[in-house]
C-alpha positions as CSV (number, residue, x, y, z in Angstrom):
1,M,5.6,31.0,39.0
2,S,6.8,28.6,36.3
3,I,6.5,24.9,36.9
4,I,8.0,23.9,33.5
5,K,10.8,25.7,31.7
6,A,12.1,24.6,28.3
7,E,15.3,26.3,27.1
8,G,16.5,25.9,23.5
9,I,14.9,22.5,22.9
10,F,15.9,20.7,19.7
11,K,14.8,17.1,18.8
12,T,15.6,15.2,15.6
13,Y,14.4,11.7,14.8
14,N,16.7,9.6,12.5
15,E,14.4,6.6,12.1
16,T,14.2,7.0,8.3
17,S,16.7,8.0,5.6
18,V,15.5,11.6,5.9
19,P,16.0,13.0,9.5
20,V,12.8,14.6,11.0
21,H,13.5,17.8,12.8
22,A,10.6,17.7,15.3
23,L,11.7,20.7,17.4
24,N,13.9,23.5,16.4
25,G,14.9,25.7,19.3
26,V,11.8,25.9,21.5
27,D,11.7,28.1,24.5
28,L,8.6,27.8,26.7
29,E,7.6,28.5,30.3
30,I,4.4,27.0,31.7
31,N,3.1,28.5,34.9
32,N,1.8,26.6,37.9
33,G,-2.0,26.0,37.6
34,E,-2.3,26.7,33.8
35,F,-4.9,25.1,31.6
36,M,-3.3,25.3,28.2
37,A,-3.2,23.7,24.8
38,I,-0.3,23.2,22.4
39,V,-1.8,23.3,18.8
40,G,-0.6,23.1,15.2
41,P,-0.8,21.0,12.1
42,S,0.2,17.3,12.1
43,G,3.9,16.8,12.3
44,C,4.6,20.2,13.8
45,G,6.1,18.8,17.0
46,K,3.2,19.0,19.5
47,T,3.5,15.5,20.8
48,T,7.3,15.6,20.9
49,L,7.2,18.8,23.0
50,L,4.5,17.3,25.3
51,N,6.6,14.2,25.8
52,I,9.7,16.2,26.6
53,T,7.9,18.4,29.1
54,G,6.6,15.2,30.7
55,G,9.9,13.5,30.9
56,L,8.9,10.7,28.5
57,D,11.6,11.8,26.1
58,L,14.7,14.0,26.3
59,P,15.9,16.7,23.9
60,D,19.0,16.3,21.7
61,K,20.0,19.8,22.7
62,G,18.6,22.2,25.3
63,K,17.3,21.8,28.8
64,I,13.9,21.0,30.4
65,F,13.2,21.9,34.0
66,I,10.2,20.9,36.1
67,D,10.0,22.6,39.5
68,G,13.7,23.5,39.1
69,T,14.8,19.9,38.4
70,N,16.8,19.5,35.2
71,L,15.4,16.3,33.7
72,G,18.5,15.8,31.6
73,G,20.6,15.6,34.7
74,L,18.7,12.5,36.0
75,S,19.6,8.9,35.5
76,S,17.0,6.6,33.9
77,K,15.9,5.3,37.2
78,E,15.8,8.8,38.8
79,L,13.7,10.0,35.8
80,I,11.2,7.2,36.2
81,D,10.9,7.9,39.9
82,F,10.5,11.7,39.2
83,R,7.7,11.0,36.7
84,L,6.0,8.6,39.1
85,H,5.8,11.2,41.9
86,N,5.3,14.4,39.9
87,I,3.6,14.0,36.6
88,G,0.2,12.5,35.5
89,F,-0.6,11.3,32.0
90,V,-3.8,11.1,29.9
91,F,-3.5,9.8,26.4
92,Q,-5.8,9.5,23.3
93,A,-6.3,5.8,24.2
94,S,-7.0,5.6,27.9
95,N,-4.3,2.9,28.3
96,L,-6.1,1.3,31.2
97,I,-5.1,-2.2,32.2
98,P,-7.9,-4.4,30.8
99,V,-7.7,-7.2,33.4
100,L,-7.9,-4.8,36.4
101,T,-11.0,-3.2,37.7
102,V,-11.6,0.6,37.7
103,K,-10.5,0.7,41.4
104,E,-7.4,-1.4,40.7
105,N,-6.4,0.8,37.7
106,I,-6.5,3.9,39.8
107,E,-4.8,2.2,42.8
108,F,-2.0,0.7,40.7
109,I,0.2,3.7,40.5
110,M,-0.1,4.3,44.2
111,M,1.0,0.8,44.8
112,L,4.1,1.6,42.8
113,Q,4.7,4.4,45.2
114,N,4.4,1.9,48.1
115,R,1.6,3.9,49.7
116,P,-0.3,2.1,52.5
117,K,-3.6,0.3,51.7
118,A,-5.7,2.6,53.9
119,E,-4.4,5.7,52.1
120,R,-4.9,4.1,48.7
121,D,-8.5,3.1,49.5
122,G,-9.3,6.6,50.7
123,K,-7.8,8.2,47.7
124,V,-9.5,5.9,45.3
125,E,-12.9,6.7,46.9
126,E,-12.2,10.4,46.7
127,L,-11.3,10.2,43.1
128,L,-14.2,8.0,42.1
129,N,-16.5,10.6,43.6
130,A,-14.6,13.4,42.0
131,V,-14.9,12.0,38.5
132,G,-18.4,10.8,38.9
133,I,-18.0,7.0,38.6
134,I,-18.3,5.8,42.1
135,G,-20.7,3.1,41.1
136,K,-18.2,1.6,38.5
137,A,-15.4,0.7,41.0
138,D,-15.6,-3.0,40.3
139,Y,-16.2,-2.7,36.5
140,K,-13.5,-3.7,34.0
141,P,-12.5,-1.1,31.4
142,G,-14.2,-3.1,28.6
143,Q,-17.5,-2.6,30.4
144,L,-17.2,1.2,30.3
145,S,-17.9,3.7,27.6
146,G,-15.1,5.7,26.0
147,G,-15.9,8.7,28.1
148,Q,-16.0,6.7,31.3
149,Q,-12.7,5.1,30.5
150,Q,-11.1,8.6,30.0
151,R,-12.6,9.6,33.4
152,V,-10.8,6.7,35.0
153,A,-7.6,7.8,33.2
154,V,-8.0,11.2,34.7
155,A,-8.6,9.7,38.1
156,R,-5.5,7.6,37.7
157,A,-3.4,10.6,36.6
158,L,-4.6,12.5,39.7
159,A,-3.9,9.6,42.1
160,T,-0.4,10.7,42.9
161,N,-1.3,14.3,43.5
162,P,0.8,15.5,40.6
163,R,1.7,19.1,40.0
164,Y,1.4,18.6,36.3
165,I,-0.7,16.5,33.9
166,I,0.0,16.1,30.2
167,A,-2.9,15.1,28.0
168,D,-2.2,14.0,24.4
169,E,-5.3,14.2,22.2
170,P,-7.5,13.0,25.1
171,T,-10.8,13.8,23.3
172,A,-9.9,12.3,19.9
173,N,-12.1,9.2,20.3
174,L,-15.0,10.8,22.2
175,D,-18.3,12.2,21.0
176,S,-19.4,15.8,21.8
177,A,-21.2,15.0,25.0
178,S,-18.3,12.9,26.4
179,T,-15.8,15.5,25.3
180,R,-17.8,18.3,27.1
181,E,-18.1,16.1,30.3
182,L,-14.3,15.3,30.2
183,L,-13.3,18.9,29.7
184,D,-15.7,20.0,32.5
185,L,-14.1,17.4,34.8
186,M,-10.5,18.5,33.9
187,A,-11.3,22.2,34.4
188,E,-12.9,21.3,37.8
189,M,-9.8,19.4,38.8
190,N,-7.6,22.3,37.6
191,E,-9.6,24.7,39.8
192,K,-10.0,22.3,42.8
193,Y,-6.5,20.9,43.0
194,G,-4.5,23.7,41.2
195,T,-3.1,21.0,38.9
196,T,-1.5,22.2,35.7
197,F,-3.0,20.7,32.6
198,V,-1.3,20.9,29.2
199,F,-3.0,19.4,26.1
200,A,-1.6,18.6,22.7
201,T,-4.6,18.7,20.5
202,H,-6.3,19.3,17.1
203,D,-9.7,19.5,18.8
204,Q,-11.3,22.9,18.6
205,R,-13.5,22.0,21.6
206,V,-10.3,21.7,23.7
207,M,-8.9,24.9,22.3
208,D,-12.2,26.7,23.2
209,R,-11.7,25.7,26.8
210,A,-8.0,26.4,27.1
211,K,-6.8,29.6,28.9
212,R,-3.6,29.7,26.9
213,I,-2.8,28.5,23.4
214,V,0.7,27.9,22.2
215,T,1.0,27.3,18.4
216,L,3.7,25.2,16.8
217,E,4.7,25.1,13.2
218,D,7.7,23.2,11.8
219,G,9.0,22.7,15.3
220,K,9.0,26.3,16.3
221,I,6.6,28.3,18.4
222,T,4.8,30.8,16.2
223,G,2.1,32.0,18.6
224,D,1.5,32.2,22.3
225,K,-1.9,33.7,23.4
226,T,-3.4,34.0,26.8
227,I,-7.2,34.0,26.8
228,S,-9.3,35.8,29.3
229,K,-12.3,33.6,30.4
């Protein structure tokens, strides 16, 4: 069953004198529980497609549905609320709030949802255990390694029990050991919670772990391969 459906997606950026046609008629379905990567050369439209499927941007033409909801039909406030309750985000830079502790970073998004303190505390403890940093709850992000910061970012993304997590080059700043640990963690979360993970990546190490690889070139899908693992 598809969780994400993109129909005829076009996106052009006019920030320079020469328009950039980032996406040119993309059709894509992503099934619930997938662990997949969107790949291709720089400038092919990977991040644009990822951002549109995550509701961070909207297409100029075409429709994007998540769980049957047409994101283009939502107001700005409704879209923010939809992202808050349905989608998790992990980026190349962990984007943790530096003045907050690990616990507070994970808890923050649940506070935005107005979830009660007892529920937040229980979820934070569960996630700290799940990502293997239970002893770092009171550390600030600056006291953690890059790999540990990305583990916190994954925990924060999972805090809302999202159906879908987008990950934009999450391993770009990590060494081989940290990358392997992070991918092991994400694969475990995918299996344990059934959370859909979609990566935009250049990293062969991510591609090697993906169960489906969608290739973009010049804003168009040129390949879509499911891999038996």
